[in-house]
Short mmCIF file of the C-alpha atoms (twelve columns), coordinates in Angstrom:
data_MODEL
# 
_entry.id   MODEL 
# 
loop_
_atom_site.group_PDB 
_atom_site.id 
_atom_site.type_symbol 
_atom_site.label_atom_id 
_atom_site.label_alt_id 
_atom_site.label_comp_id 
_atom_site.label_asym_id 
_atom_site.label_seq_id 
_atom_site.Cartn_x 
_atom_site.Cartn_y 
_atom_site.Cartn_z 
_atom_site.pdbx_PDB_model_num 
ATOM 1   C CA . MET A 1   -0.317  -100.095 -106.546 1 
ATOM 2   C CA . GLU A 2   -3.797  -101.726 -105.235 1 
ATOM 3   C CA . GLU A 3   -2.408  -101.531 -101.639 1 
ATOM 4   C CA . TYR A 4   -1.600  -97.887  -102.144 1 
ATOM 5   C CA . LYS A 5   -5.003  -97.429  -103.337 1 
ATOM 6   C CA . GLN A 6   -6.373  -99.096  -100.360 1 
ATOM 7   C CA . THR A 7   -4.275  -97.026  -98.006  1 
ATOM 8   C CA . LYS A 8   -5.400  -93.822  -99.709  1 
ATOM 9   C CA . LYS A 9   -9.156  -94.728  -99.405  1 
ATOM 10  C CA . GLY A 10  -8.551  -95.492  -95.486  1 
ATOM 11  C CA . LYS A 11  -6.791  -92.177  -94.997  1 
ATOM 12  C CA . GLU A 12  -9.515  -90.509  -97.080  1 
ATOM 13  C CA . GLY A 13  -12.168 -91.985  -94.593  1 
ATOM 14  C CA . TRP A 14  -10.428 -90.697  -91.510  1 
ATOM 15  C CA . VAL A 15  -9.798  -87.297  -92.944  1 
ATOM 16  C CA . ASP A 16  -13.576 -86.987  -94.113  1 
ATOM 17  C CA . THR A 17  -14.343 -88.071  -90.587  1 
ATOM 18  C CA . LEU A 18  -12.173 -85.316  -89.125  1 
ATOM 19  C CA . GLY A 19  -13.590 -82.600  -91.321  1 
ATOM 20  C CA . ASN A 20  -17.415 -83.791  -91.010  1 
ATOM 21  C CA . VAL A 21  -17.214 -84.092  -87.073  1 
ATOM 22  C CA . SER A 22  -15.441 -80.828  -86.476  1 
ATOM 23  C CA . TYR A 23  -17.570 -78.952  -89.032  1 
ATOM 24  C CA . SER A 24  -20.684 -80.317  -87.198  1 
ATOM 25  C CA . LEU A 25  -19.576 -79.473  -83.850  1 
ATOM 26  C CA . ALA A 26  -19.164 -75.808  -84.859  1 
ATOM 27  C CA . VAL A 27  -21.981 -75.142  -87.121  1 
ATOM 28  C CA . GLY A 28  -24.509 -77.700  -85.650  1 
ATOM 29  C CA . SER A 29  -24.399 -76.023  -82.118  1 
ATOM 30  C CA . ALA A 30  -25.668 -72.877  -83.884  1 
ATOM 31  C CA . LEU A 31  -28.296 -74.723  -85.696  1 
ATOM 32  C CA . ASP A 32  -29.505 -76.598  -82.541  1 
ATOM 33  C CA . TYR A 33  -29.899 -73.233  -80.770  1 
ATOM 34  C CA . ALA A 34  -31.951 -72.011  -83.716  1 
ATOM 35  C CA . ALA A 35  -34.148 -75.018  -83.532  1 
ATOM 36  C CA . GLY A 36  -34.969 -74.025  -79.861  1 
ATOM 37  C CA . LEU A 37  -32.883 -76.569  -77.882  1 
ATOM 38  C CA . ASN A 38  -31.642 -75.586  -74.445  1 
ATOM 39  C CA . GLY A 39  -27.827 -75.905  -73.331  1 
ATOM 40  C CA . LEU A 40  -28.401 -79.700  -72.338  1 
ATOM 41  C CA . GLY A 41  -30.249 -80.239  -75.457  1 
ATOM 42  C CA . ILE A 42  -27.570 -78.818  -77.564  1 
ATOM 43  C CA . LEU A 43  -24.793 -80.785  -75.673  1 
ATOM 44  C CA . ALA A 44  -27.051 -84.021  -76.133  1 
ATOM 45  C CA . SER A 45  -27.605 -83.298  -79.713  1 
ATOM 46  C CA . ARG A 46  -23.903 -82.631  -80.472  1 
ATOM 47  C CA . ALA A 47  -22.884 -85.696  -78.551  1 
ATOM 48  C CA . TYR A 48  -25.465 -87.959  -80.427  1 
ATOM 49  C CA . ALA A 49  -24.571 -86.040  -83.844  1 
ATOM 50  C CA . THR A 50  -20.720 -86.758  -83.099  1 
ATOM 51  C CA . GLY A 51  -21.713 -90.202  -82.560  1 
ATOM 52  C CA . MET A 52  -23.774 -90.357  -85.735  1 
ATOM 53  C CA . ASN A 53  -21.000 -88.561  -87.713  1 
ATOM 54  C CA . LEU A 54  -18.214 -90.980  -86.543  1 
ATOM 55  C CA . PRO A 55  -19.729 -93.760  -88.445  1 
ATOM 56  C CA . THR A 56  -21.387 -91.708  -91.269  1 
ATOM 57  C CA . ALA A 57  -18.499 -89.105  -91.987  1 
ATOM 58  C CA . ALA A 58  -16.438 -91.622  -94.409  1 
ATOM 59  C CA . PRO A 59  -19.885 -92.802  -96.073  1 
ATOM 60  C CA . TYR A 60  -20.787 -89.266  -96.737  1 
ATOM 61  C CA . GLY A 61  -17.201 -88.462  -98.246  1 
ATOM 62  C CA . LYS A 62  -17.876 -91.596  -100.494 1 
ATOM 63  C CA . TRP A 63  -21.315 -90.110  -101.075 1 
ATOM 64  C CA . ARG A 64  -20.032 -86.884  -102.264 1 
ATOM 65  C CA . ASN A 65  -17.547 -88.788  -104.572 1 
ATOM 66  C CA . PHE A 66  -20.248 -90.470  -106.144 1 
ATOM 67  C CA . VAL A 67  -22.654 -87.604  -106.561 1 
ATOM 68  C CA . PHE A 68  -19.797 -85.526  -108.221 1 
ATOM 69  C CA . GLU A 69  -18.872 -88.365  -110.518 1 
ATOM 70  C CA . LYS A 70  -22.707 -89.098  -111.483 1 
ATOM 71  C CA . THR A 71  -23.327 -85.410  -112.143 1 
ATOM 72  C CA . ARG A 72  -20.097 -85.383  -114.101 1 
ATOM 73  C CA . THR A 73  -18.997 -82.549  -111.703 1 
ATOM 74  C CA . THR A 74  -14.933 -82.255  -112.249 1 
ATOM 75  C CA . ASP A 75  -12.348 -79.729  -111.095 1 
ATOM 76  C CA . ASP A 76  -12.978 -77.934  -114.296 1 
ATOM 77  C CA . SER A 77  -16.688 -77.402  -113.382 1 
ATOM 78  C CA . SER A 78  -17.879 -73.944  -112.383 1 
ATOM 79  C CA . LYS A 79  -18.065 -73.029  -108.842 1 
ATOM 80  C CA . LEU A 80  -21.931 -72.836  -109.306 1 
ATOM 81  C CA . ARG A 81  -21.905 -76.549  -110.399 1 
ATOM 82  C CA . LYS A 82  -19.836 -77.657  -107.764 1 
ATOM 83  C CA . GLY A 83  -21.842 -75.811  -105.222 1 
ATOM 84  C CA . LEU A 84  -25.007 -77.250  -106.483 1 
ATOM 85  C CA . THR A 85  -23.376 -80.851  -106.482 1 
ATOM 86  C CA . ASP A 86  -22.443 -80.422  -102.819 1 
ATOM 87  C CA . LEU A 87  -25.889 -79.055  -102.144 1 
ATOM 88  C CA . LEU A 88  -27.620 -82.289  -103.704 1 
ATOM 89  C CA . ALA A 89  -25.065 -84.557  -101.729 1 
ATOM 90  C CA . PHE A 90  -25.812 -82.761  -98.635  1 
ATOM 91  C CA . ASN A 91  -29.446 -82.652  -98.623  1 
ATOM 92  C CA . THR A 92  -29.669 -86.300  -99.455  1 
ATOM 93  C CA . PHE A 93  -27.387 -87.444  -96.712  1 
ATOM 94  C CA . GLN A 94  -26.714 -85.019  -93.900  1 
ATOM 95  C CA . VAL A 95  -30.366 -83.378  -93.512  1 
ATOM 96  C CA . PRO A 96  -31.672 -86.665  -92.603  1 
ATOM 97  C CA . VAL A 97  -28.791 -87.459  -90.064  1 
ATOM 98  C CA . TYR A 98  -29.370 -84.199  -88.486  1 
ATOM 99  C CA . ALA A 99  -32.946 -84.464  -88.056  1 
ATOM 100 C CA . SER A 100 -32.373 -87.847  -86.099  1 
ATOM 101 C CA . ALA A 101 -29.862 -85.748  -83.891  1 
ATOM 102 C CA . ILE A 102 -32.611 -83.185  -83.126  1 
ATOM 103 C CA . ALA A 103 -34.939 -85.745  -82.063  1 
ATOM 104 C CA . VAL A 104 -32.596 -87.442  -79.777  1 
ATOM 105 C CA . GLY A 105 -31.471 -84.100  -78.168  1 
ATOM 106 C CA . SER A 106 -35.171 -83.285  -77.678  1 
ATOM 107 C CA . LEU A 107 -35.806 -86.734  -76.073  1 
ATOM 108 C CA . ILE A 108 -33.059 -86.421  -73.666  1 
ATOM 109 C CA . SER A 109 -33.722 -82.630  -72.631  1 
ATOM 110 C CA . GLU A 110 -37.610 -82.998  -72.629  1 
ATOM 111 C CA . GLY A 111 -38.309 -86.624  -71.962  1 
ATOM 112 C CA . LYS A 112 -40.152 -87.108  -75.326  1 
ATOM 113 C CA . ILE A 113 -39.307 -86.603  -79.221  1 
ATOM 114 C CA . ASP A 114 -40.574 -83.193  -80.125  1 
ATOM 115 C CA . LEU A 115 -41.749 -83.692  -83.741  1 
ATOM 116 C CA . ASP A 116 -41.951 -80.116  -84.274  1 
ATOM 117 C CA . LYS A 117 -38.581 -79.204  -83.090  1 
ATOM 118 C CA . THR A 118 -37.183 -82.144  -85.121  1 
ATOM 119 C CA . LEU A 119 -38.970 -80.927  -88.354  1 
ATOM 120 C CA . ASP A 120 -38.083 -77.349  -87.573  1 
ATOM 121 C CA . GLY A 121 -34.396 -78.362  -87.187  1 
ATOM 122 C CA . ALA A 122 -34.502 -80.340  -90.481  1 
ATOM 123 C CA . ARG A 123 -36.366 -77.638  -92.213  1 
ATOM 124 C CA . ASN A 124 -33.768 -75.018  -90.878  1 
ATOM 125 C CA . LEU A 125 -30.983 -77.126  -92.099  1 
ATOM 126 C CA . ALA A 126 -32.359 -77.472  -95.654  1 
ATOM 127 C CA . MET A 127 -33.131 -73.791  -95.801  1 
ATOM 128 C CA . ILE A 128 -29.388 -72.756  -95.113  1 
ATOM 129 C CA . SER A 129 -28.096 -75.624  -96.874  1 
ATOM 130 C CA . PRO A 130 -27.207 -73.497  -99.879  1 
ATOM 131 C CA . LEU A 131 -24.623 -71.903  -97.484  1 
ATOM 132 C CA . ILE A 132 -23.599 -75.093  -95.349  1 
ATOM 133 C CA . ALA A 133 -23.374 -77.631  -98.075  1 
ATOM 134 C CA . PRO A 134 -20.718 -75.669  -100.474 1 
ATOM 135 C CA . THR A 135 -18.553 -74.498  -97.312  1 
ATOM 136 C CA . MET A 136 -18.787 -77.926  -95.633  1 
ATOM 137 C CA . GLY A 137 -17.598 -79.368  -99.175  1 
ATOM 138 C CA . TRP A 138 -14.967 -76.749  -99.489  1 
ATOM 139 C CA . TYR A 139 -13.797 -77.313  -95.960  1 
ATOM 140 C CA . MET A 140 -13.702 -81.227  -96.387  1 
ATOM 141 C CA . ASP A 141 -11.902 -80.886  -99.727  1 
ATOM 142 C CA . ARG A 142 -9.188  -78.509  -98.207  1 
ATOM 143 C CA . LEU A 143 -8.776  -81.103  -95.369  1 
ATOM 144 C CA . ARG A 144 -8.170  -83.821  -97.992  1 
ATOM 145 C CA . GLY A 145 -5.594  -81.227  -99.873  1 
ATOM 146 C CA . MET A 146 -3.794  -80.999  -96.593  1 
ATOM 147 C CA . PHE A 147 -3.293  -84.737  -96.474  1 
ATOM 148 C CA . ASN A 148 -2.428  -84.942  -100.168 1 
ATOM 149 C CA . LEU A 149 -5.867  -86.554  -101.051 1 
ATOM 150 C CA . LYS A 150 -7.914  -85.536  -104.068 1 
ATOM 151 C CA . SER A 151 -10.849 -83.426  -103.813 1 
ATOM 152 C CA . ALA A 152 -14.473 -84.768  -104.646 1 
ATOM 153 C CA . ALA A 153 -14.269 -83.029  -108.051 1 
ATOM 154 C CA . GLU A 154 -10.699 -84.223  -108.943 1 
ATOM 155 C CA . LYS A 155 -11.637 -87.930  -107.974 1 
ATOM 156 C CA . ALA A 156 -14.689 -87.405  -110.075 1 
ATOM 157 C CA . GLY A 157 -12.732 -86.073  -113.045 1 
ATOM 158 C CA . GLU A 158 -10.221 -89.048  -112.576 1 
ATOM 159 C CA . GLU A 159 -12.983 -91.790  -112.524 1 
ATOM 160 C CA . ILE A 160 -14.645 -90.220  -115.766 1 
ATOM 161 C CA . GLN A 161 -11.425 -90.264  -117.467 1 
ATOM 162 C CA . ASN A 162 -10.399 -93.828  -116.557 1 
ATOM 163 C CA . ALA A 163 -14.052 -95.013  -117.825 1 
ATOM 164 C CA . ARG A 164 -13.288 -93.878  -121.418 1 
# 
């Protein structure tokens, strides 16, 4: 049984990585453009973000699981509660990662870190996070489902049940 749990955890990590990277490439490019990066800056930012997402995506999936469990947000919770929980997880994890991608993108395209663009990018992401966080969470959970894995809310419910 323990070996099965380890296999599921490893599978969850790579599924979360697939979801995070693919979502970030699509949505992040539009955000980079809105932050004022040129084509080379967008390419550099997305390359860096992918490099950042590869090692941080699985921890973000675990962070989502943790936030859902600590806020006691389960599959039975309302859509609003699930969305707000995803918003909390996203803004405490993804916004700082994204800010570093903008900083590197501006460094490569302009020869210096443009703090204004970095802060604008982080602010833009935080402002649209009420749309991005729940859709990214939904997307990651659907991918988990495609691979017979539990959503963050389902895992939280299971953990809460097991703690009783």
